[in-house]
C-alpha positions as CSV (number, residue, x, y, z in Angstrom):
1,M,0.0,0.0,0.0
2,A,1.5,3.3,-1.1
3,L,2.0,5.8,1.8
4,L,0.2,9.1,1.8
5,S,1.9,12.3,3.0
6,P,0.8,13.4,6.5
7,Q,-1.0,16.4,4.9
8,I,-3.1,14.2,2.6
9,Q,-3.9,11.8,5.5
10,M,-5.1,14.7,7.5
11,Q,-7.1,16.2,4.6
12,H,-8.7,12.8,4.2
13,L,-9.5,12.5,7.9
14,A,-10.8,16.1,8.1
15,W,-13.4,15.5,5.4
16,R,-14.5,12.0,6.5
17,A,-14.7,12.9,10.1
18,G,-16.1,16.4,9.4
19,F,-16.5,19.0,6.7
20,G,-12.9,19.8,5.9
21,E,-10.6,22.1,7.8
22,P,-8.6,25.2,6.9
23,L,-4.9,24.8,6.0
24,T,-3.8,26.1,9.4
25,V,-5.6,23.2,11.1
26,I,-4.3,20.6,8.6
27,N,-0.7,21.8,9.1
28,D,-1.2,21.6,12.9
29,W,-2.5,18.1,12.7
30,S,0.2,17.0,10.3
31,D,2.8,17.7,13.0
32,K,1.1,15.4,15.5
33,R,0.8,11.6,15.9
34,L,-2.4,10.1,14.4
35,K,-3.6,8.8,17.7
36,V,-3.5,12.3,19.2
37,V,-5.4,13.8,16.3
38,V,-8.1,11.1,16.3
39,N,-8.6,11.5,20.0
40,Q,-8.9,15.3,19.5
41,I,-11.5,14.7,16.8
42,L,-13.5,12.2,18.9
43,I,-13.6,14.5,21.9
44,G,-13.9,17.8,20.1
45,R,-12.8,21.1,21.5
46,R,-16.1,21.4,23.4
47,N,-17.8,18.4,25.0
48,R,-21.2,20.1,25.6
49,T,-23.7,19.7,22.8
50,P,-25.0,23.2,22.1
51,D,-28.7,23.4,21.3
52,V,-29.9,24.4,17.8
53,N,-33.4,25.0,19.1
54,V,-35.4,27.8,17.4
55,M,-38.8,27.5,19.1
56,S,-40.5,26.5,22.4
57,D,-44.0,25.5,23.3
58,A,-44.6,29.0,24.4
59,D,-43.9,30.2,20.8
60,M,-46.8,28.2,19.3
61,P,-50.4,29.3,19.6
62,D,-52.2,27.7,22.5
63,F,-55.0,26.6,20.3
64,Q,-52.8,24.1,18.4
65,K,-53.6,21.5,21.2
66,L,-57.3,22.0,21.0
67,K,-59.6,20.1,18.7
68,G,-61.9,21.8,16.3
69,M,-59.5,24.6,15.2
70,T,-60.9,27.2,12.8
71,P,-59.4,27.4,9.3
72,E,-57.6,30.6,10.4
73,E,-56.1,29.0,13.5
74,K,-54.9,26.0,11.4
75,K,-53.3,28.4,9.0
76,A,-51.5,30.2,11.8
77,V,-50.1,26.9,13.2
78,Q,-49.0,25.8,9.7
79,Q,-47.2,29.1,9.1
80,K,-45.4,28.8,12.5
81,N,-44.3,25.3,11.7
82,V,-43.2,26.1,8.1
83,Q,-41.1,29.0,9.4
84,G,-39.8,27.0,12.3
85,I,-38.6,24.1,10.2
86,K,-36.8,26.6,7.8
87,D,-35.2,28.2,10.9
88,L,-34.2,24.9,12.3
89,N,-32.6,23.8,9.0
90,L,-30.5,27.0,8.9
91,S,-29.6,26.9,12.6
92,W,-28.2,23.4,12.2
93,M,-26.3,24.4,9.1
94,K,-24.8,27.2,11.1
95,E,-23.8,24.9,13.8
96,M,-22.2,22.5,11.3
97,T,-20.2,25.4,9.9
98,N,-19.0,26.9,13.2
99,T,-18.8,23.8,15.4
100,E,-15.8,22.9,17.4
101,H,-16.9,19.3,17.3
102,P,-17.4,18.5,13.5
103,L,-17.5,14.8,14.0
104,R,-20.5,15.1,16.3
105,E,-22.4,17.0,13.5
106,K,-21.1,14.7,10.8
107,M,-22.3,11.7,12.8
108,S,-25.6,13.5,13.4
109,L,-26.0,14.0,9.7
110,F,-25.5,10.3,9.2
111,W,-28.1,9.4,11.8
112,H,-30.5,12.0,10.4
113,G,-30.5,10.0,7.2
114,H,-30.5,6.6,9.0
115,F,-33.6,7.5,11.1
116,A,-35.3,9.3,8.2
117,C,-38.4,11.0,9.3
118,R,-40.7,13.8,8.1
119,T,-43.0,15.7,10.4
120,Q,-44.6,19.1,9.9
121,N,-44.4,19.8,13.6
122,V,-41.3,21.9,14.2
123,L,-41.2,21.0,17.9
124,Y,-41.1,17.3,17.1
125,N,-38.4,17.9,14.5
126,Q,-36.4,19.9,17.0
127,Q,-36.7,17.3,19.7
128,L,-35.7,14.4,17.4
129,L,-32.7,16.4,16.2
130,G,-31.7,17.1,19.8
131,V,-31.9,13.3,20.6
132,I,-29.7,12.5,17.6
133,R,-27.1,15.1,18.3
134,E,-26.9,14.3,22.0
135,N,-26.4,10.6,21.3
136,A,-24.6,10.7,18.0
137,L,-21.3,9.4,19.4
138,G,-22.8,7.6,22.4
139,N,-24.4,4.2,22.7
140,F,-26.5,3.0,19.7
141,G,-29.0,1.2,22.0
142,D,-29.7,4.5,23.9
143,L,-30.0,6.3,20.6
144,L,-32.4,3.7,19.1
145,S,-34.6,3.7,22.2
146,E,-34.9,7.5,22.4
147,V,-35.5,7.9,18.7
148,S,-38.1,5.1,18.8
149,K,-39.9,6.9,21.6
150,S,-39.8,10.3,20.0
151,P,-43.2,11.8,19.0
152,A,-41.8,12.6,15.5
153,M,-41.0,8.9,14.8
154,L,-44.1,7.5,16.5
155,Q,-46.3,9.8,14.5
156,F,-44.4,9.3,11.3
157,L,-44.6,5.5,11.5
158,N,-48.2,5.5,12.6
159,N,-47.7,3.9,16.0
160,Q,-50.4,6.1,17.4
161,Q,-52.8,3.8,15.6
162,N,-51.1,0.6,16.9
163,K,-53.6,-0.8,19.4
164,K,-54.5,-4.1,21.0
165,Q,-56.6,-6.3,18.7
166,H,-55.9,-3.8,15.8
167,P,-52.1,-3.7,15.5
168,N,-50.5,-1.4,13.0
169,E,-47.3,-3.0,11.6
170,N,-45.6,0.0,10.1
171,F,-43.5,1.0,13.1
172,A,-42.3,-2.5,13.9
173,R,-41.5,-3.2,10.3
174,E,-39.3,-0.1,9.8
175,V,-37.5,-0.6,13.1
176,M,-36.4,-4.0,11.9
177,E,-35.9,-3.2,8.2
178,L,-34.4,0.3,8.4
179,F,-33.1,0.9,11.9
180,T,-31.6,-2.4,13.1
181,L,-31.5,-5.6,11.0
182,G,-32.0,-4.8,7.3
183,R,-34.4,-6.5,4.9
184,G,-34.3,-10.3,4.8
185,N,-33.2,-10.8,8.4
186,Y,-36.6,-11.2,10.0
187,T,-39.9,-12.9,9.0
188,E,-43.4,-11.5,8.5
189,T,-44.3,-13.3,11.7
190,D,-41.6,-11.4,13.6
191,V,-43.1,-8.1,12.3
192,K,-46.6,-9.0,13.3
193,E,-45.5,-10.2,16.8
194,A,-43.3,-7.1,17.3
195,A,-46.2,-4.8,16.3
196,R,-48.2,-6.4,19.1
197,A,-45.3,-5.6,21.5
198,F,-45.2,-2.0,20.5
199,T,-49.0,-1.5,21.1
200,G,-49.6,1.3,23.5
201,W,-46.4,3.2,22.6
202,S,-47.7,6.8,22.1
203,F,-47.2,10.4,23.2
204,D,-49.2,13.1,24.9
205,D,-50.2,16.6,23.8
206,N,-46.9,17.9,25.2
207,G,-44.8,15.7,23.0
208,E,-43.8,13.4,25.8
209,F,-43.6,9.6,25.4
210,K,-46.5,7.9,27.0
211,F,-47.2,4.2,27.4
212,R,-50.9,3.6,27.3
213,D,-51.2,0.2,29.0
214,K,-54.9,-0.2,28.2
215,L,-54.0,-0.2,24.5
216,H,-51.2,-2.7,25.0
217,D,-51.4,-6.4,24.0
218,D,-50.0,-8.2,27.0
219,G,-50.2,-11.6,25.5
220,E,-47.3,-14.0,24.6
221,K,-45.2,-13.1,21.6
222,R,-42.6,-15.0,19.6
223,I,-39.9,-12.7,18.1
224,L,-36.7,-13.9,16.4
225,G,-36.8,-17.2,18.1
226,K,-37.6,-15.9,21.6
227,Q,-40.9,-16.1,23.4
228,G,-42.3,-14.1,26.2
229,N,-44.8,-11.4,27.3
230,Y,-42.8,-8.7,25.5
231,N,-43.3,-5.0,25.3
232,G,-41.5,-2.4,23.0
233,D,-38.4,-2.1,25.2
234,D,-38.0,-5.9,25.1
235,V,-38.2,-5.9,21.3
236,L,-35.4,-3.3,21.0
237,K,-33.3,-5.4,23.4
238,I,-34.0,-8.6,21.3
239,L,-32.9,-6.7,18.1
240,L,-29.8,-5.4,19.8
241,D,-28.9,-8.9,20.9
242,Q,-28.7,-10.0,17.2
243,R,-25.2,-9.8,15.8
244,Q,-26.9,-8.9,12.5
245,C,-27.8,-5.6,14.0
246,A,-24.2,-4.7,14.7
247,K,-23.3,-5.7,11.1
248,F,-26.1,-3.8,9.6
249,I,-25.2,-0.5,11.4
250,T,-21.5,-1.0,10.8
251,T,-22.1,-1.6,7.1
252,K,-24.0,1.7,6.8
253,I,-21.4,3.6,8.7
254,Y,-18.6,2.0,6.6
255,R,-20.4,3.1,3.4
256,F,-20.9,6.6,4.7
257,F,-17.4,7.2,6.2
258,V,-15.1,4.9,4.2
259,D,-16.4,3.5,0.9
260,D,-19.7,3.0,-0.9
261,N,-18.6,-0.5,-1.8
262,P,-18.7,-2.7,1.4
263,D,-15.7,-4.8,2.3
264,D,-17.1,-7.8,4.1
265,E,-13.9,-8.8,5.8
266,K,-13.3,-5.3,7.3
267,I,-17.0,-4.9,8.1
268,N,-17.2,-8.2,9.9
269,Q,-14.2,-7.4,12.1
270,L,-15.5,-3.9,12.9
271,A,-19.0,-5.3,13.6
272,E,-17.7,-7.9,16.0
273,K,-15.9,-5.3,18.0
274,F,-18.9,-2.9,17.9
275,Y,-21.1,-5.7,19.2
276,H,-18.8,-6.6,22.1
277,S,-18.4,-2.9,23.0
278,G,-22.1,-2.9,23.7
279,Y,-22.7,-0.7,20.6
280,D,-20.3,2.1,21.6
281,I,-20.4,4.4,18.6
282,K,-17.3,6.4,19.5
283,S,-15.2,3.2,19.9
284,L,-16.3,2.1,16.4
285,M,-15.3,5.4,14.9
286,R,-11.9,5.3,16.7
287,E,-11.4,1.8,15.3
288,I,-12.1,3.1,11.7
289,F,-10.0,6.3,11.9
290,M,-7.0,4.5,13.5
291,S,-6.9,1.7,11.0
292,D,-4.1,1.7,8.5
293,W,-6.4,0.6,5.7
294,F,-8.6,3.8,6.2
295,Y,-5.7,5.7,4.7
296,D,-5.3,3.4,1.7
297,P,-5.1,5.7,-1.4
298,K,-8.0,3.8,-3.0
299,Y,-10.3,5.2,-0.3
300,V,-9.0,8.8,-0.7
301,G,-11.0,11.2,-2.8
302,N,-13.4,8.4,-3.9
303,R,-16.5,9.6,-2.2
304,I,-18.9,12.2,-3.6
305,K,-19.7,15.0,-1.1
306,S,-23.4,15.2,-0.2
307,P,-24.9,18.7,-0.8
308,V,-24.8,19.6,2.8
309,E,-21.1,18.5,3.1
310,L,-20.3,20.6,0.0
311,L,-22.1,23.7,1.3
312,V,-20.8,23.4,4.9
313,G,-17.3,22.6,3.6
314,I,-17.1,25.8,1.6
315,R,-18.3,27.9,4.5
316,R,-15.9,26.3,6.9
317,T,-13.0,26.9,4.5
318,V,-13.8,30.6,3.9
319,P,-16.0,32.3,6.6
320,M,-19.0,34.1,5.1
321,T,-22.5,35.4,5.9
322,F,-25.5,36.1,3.6
323,D,-28.0,38.9,3.4
324,E,-30.5,36.1,3.3
325,E,-29.4,32.9,5.0
326,A,-32.5,31.2,3.5
327,T,-30.6,31.0,0.2
328,M,-29.0,27.9,1.8
329,L,-32.4,26.2,1.5
330,V,-32.5,26.9,-2.2
331,F,-29.0,25.5,-2.7
332,Q,-30.1,22.4,-0.7
333,R,-33.2,22.0,-2.8
334,I,-31.4,22.3,-6.2
335,L,-28.6,19.9,-5.1
336,G,-31.1,17.4,-3.8
337,Q,-30.8,17.3,0.0
338,V,-33.1,19.4,2.1
339,L,-32.6,18.8,5.8
340,F,-35.7,17.5,7.5
341,Y,-37.2,16.4,4.1
342,P,-35.7,13.0,3.3
343,P,-37.0,11.6,0.0
344,N,-38.5,8.5,1.6
345,V,-38.3,6.3,4.7
346,A,-34.9,4.9,3.7
347,G,-33.3,8.4,3.7
348,W,-31.0,9.8,1.0
349,P,-29.3,7.0,-1.0
350,G,-26.0,8.9,-1.3
351,G,-23.0,7.9,-3.4
352,R,-23.4,8.4,-7.2
353,N,-27.1,9.2,-6.6
354,W,-26.0,12.8,-5.7
355,I,-24.8,13.4,-9.3
356,D,-26.6,13.7,-12.6
357,S,-25.8,15.8,-15.6
358,S,-27.7,18.9,-14.4
359,S,-26.8,18.7,-10.7
360,L,-23.1,18.3,-11.5
361,M,-23.1,21.5,-13.7
362,F,-24.7,23.4,-10.9
363,R,-22.3,22.0,-8.3
364,L,-19.4,23.3,-10.3
365,R,-21.0,26.7,-10.4
366,V,-21.8,26.9,-6.6
367,P,-18.5,28.6,-5.6
368,Q,-18.7,31.2,-8.4
369,I,-22.4,32.0,-7.5
370,I,-21.4,32.5,-3.9
371,F,-18.0,34.3,-4.2
372,Y,-19.0,36.4,-7.2
373,S,-22.5,37.2,-5.9
374,Q,-24.2,35.8,-9.0
375,A,-27.9,35.1,-9.5
376,L,-29.6,31.8,-8.8
377,N,-31.2,31.1,-12.2
378,I,-32.1,27.4,-11.7
379,Q,-35.6,26.6,-10.6
380,P,-35.5,24.3,-7.6
381,K,-37.4,21.0,-7.8
382,E,-40.5,21.0,-5.7
383,I,-40.6,19.0,-2.5
384,T,-43.1,16.2,-2.9
385,P,-45.9,16.0,-0.4
386,E,-46.5,12.3,-0.3
387,M,-44.0,11.1,2.3
388,G,-45.2,11.5,5.9
389,D,-47.0,14.8,5.5
390,G,-50.1,13.5,7.2
391,G,-52.2,14.9,4.5
392,N,-50.9,18.4,5.2
393,Y,-50.5,19.2,1.5
394,K,-50.9,23.0,2.0
395,M,-47.8,23.2,4.2
396,T,-45.7,21.5,1.6
397,L,-47.0,24.0,-1.0
398,Q,-45.9,26.8,1.2
399,I,-42.4,25.5,1.4
400,N,-42.3,25.1,-2.4
401,D,-43.7,28.7,-2.9
402,F,-40.9,30.1,-0.8
403,L,-38.3,28.2,-2.9
404,K,-39.8,29.6,-6.1
405,K,-39.6,33.1,-4.9
406,Q,-35.8,32.8,-4.6
407,Y,-35.5,32.1,-8.3
408,A,-33.2,34.5,-10.2
409,K,-32.3,36.3,-7.0
410,K,-28.8,37.6,-6.7
411,I,-26.8,35.9,-3.9
412,N,-25.3,38.6,-1.6
413,A,-22.5,36.9,0.3
414,H,-20.2,38.8,2.7
415,I,-16.9,36.9,2.5
416,D,-14.2,37.1,5.2
417,W,-11.1,36.1,3.2
418,D,-8.6,37.2,5.9
419,P,-8.3,34.0,7.9
420,Y,-8.1,31.9,4.8
421,I,-5.5,34.1,3.1
422,K,-3.5,34.2,6.3
423,G,-3.0,30.4,6.0
424,F,-0.8,31.0,3.0
425,E,1.3,33.8,4.3
426,Q,4.5,31.6,4.6
427,V,4.0,30.2,1.1
428,P,6.2,31.7,-1.6
429,R,4.5,33.2,-4.6
430,E,5.7,30.5,-7.1
431,A,4.3,27.7,-4.9
432,L,0.9,29.3,-4.1
433,A,-1.2,27.5,-6.8
434,E,0.1,24.1,-5.7
435,S,-0.4,25.0,-2.0
436,I,-4.0,26.2,-2.6
437,A,-4.8,23.0,-4.6
438,G,-3.2,20.9,-1.9
439,S,-5.4,22.5,0.8
440,L,-8.7,22.2,-1.0
441,L,-8.4,18.9,-2.8
442,V,-7.7,15.5,-1.2
443,K,-6.0,14.6,-4.6
444,P,-4.2,17.8,-5.5
445,G,-2.1,16.2,-8.2
446,N,-5.1,16.6,-10.5
447,A,-4.9,20.4,-10.5
448,N,-3.3,22.0,-13.5
449,K,-1.2,24.9,-12.3
450,Q,-0.9,26.5,-15.8
451,L,-4.7,26.4,-16.3
452,L,-5.3,27.9,-12.8
453,E,-2.9,30.7,-13.4
454,K,-4.5,31.4,-16.9
455,Y,-7.7,32.7,-15.2
456,A,-6.2,34.0,-12.0
457,D,-6.2,37.7,-11.0
458,M,-2.5,38.6,-11.0
459,S,-3.0,42.2,-9.8
460,N,-1.9,41.4,-6.2
461,R,-1.2,38.4,-4.0
462,D,-4.6,38.5,-2.2
463,A,-6.5,38.6,-5.5
464,Y,-4.4,35.8,-6.9
465,I,-5.2,33.6,-3.8
466,K,-8.9,34.3,-4.0
467,T,-9.3,33.7,-7.7
468,V,-7.2,30.5,-7.8
469,S,-9.1,29.2,-4.7
470,I,-12.5,29.8,-6.4
471,D,-11.2,28.1,-9.5
472,V,-10.0,25.0,-7.5
473,M,-13.4,24.8,-5.8
474,S,-15.1,24.9,-9.2
475,M,-13.2,21.8,-10.3
476,P,-14.9,18.4,-10.5
477,E,-12.3,17.1,-8.1
478,Y,-13.6,19.4,-5.4
479,Q,-16.8,17.4,-5.4
480,L,-14.9,14.4,-4.0
481,C,-13.5,13.8,-0.5
């Protein structure tokens, strides 16, 4: 296996365990032992998980909890929720950009797709995101339990309708298929019996989990070869006892953080350690980032950045603000990843699915649109209302209407180039192009210095750095990490 330079290793690690880092950070990491850097990444520079909350119960109209709302009252609640979900999206994007613990946010982005959920209630969205971010690097069993008991997921997967003598199988099926075991590793009987165990799992008007014992089927159930008078907590424990659960989760993490093509031998070794650790997520990530094979050149620069990774990565590299932060929603929509609006219950497929002929062309233009304050002249695709909207078609139309209004608007970004430019102050003029490419691309050898200089602003050093950097970010190779 060819050895990578310390800088390329750290570039690779910075993108896989986060959203990229400025050259000053990469240089600092390159001077340290890998174990020290990995531990620093796992712990973060701040252990506390800061809230990204945008709304509280007190901010919503009291009448939202009352039955028989008037059309005007329903509209007021819808508008509050629409604005709240937009604000929550932008608040989380801001935290990803400014965080001192990028792995926590990257891991949360992974779990956001794994536990795909749509709800039009901003408070439920906010609560579920808080659960994911708080447990992102903790214990998977705790995360699974808290997500499964969240009002967002219980509502989305119809467990409010799961009652004794009239079981609804949706929640039980998705917990097995999407959250723990994967398709083909359970039977229809397992689903039916698990659904009986989950009867009575519900939530109250305050969004708190509530077990309604009168609606619970307390009879004997047989699930995955075990028999007993099981409830929902028992089912989750039975699922976690299956080694297949550890393998399923490890495979998804491997595909997200390492390579879209699973390596069974590596995954089996990781999954076995993950299982015996009691599902300690941080231990699994340490095992991956400390492995020699993680830095094999075949895994470097082979992964297409998701839209959120691309946008956050640009903003972490060069600090900026926008006159209208809501333009980030339009970028997300055009690129195909709107936070809190996964395409279906399986989440975003990722990999090559991020790229088609039109999205690639727009991706290459994103840096120029931002840094040169160009107009957005691509019409965002509409968000489809069919997945988990609870029949709330009007709310989805409001989101789409907002996106349409951003069409052809000029992007007014305020760029703070100073910290970025300072990272190159020790680099001689003749080595600038190579150094810039090396800081922005995980495979900088693909950058053509002569071509970059052909379109660079040579009027002064700062202008040169800016224009070359924008050109590098506009290369197809910048789409990879």
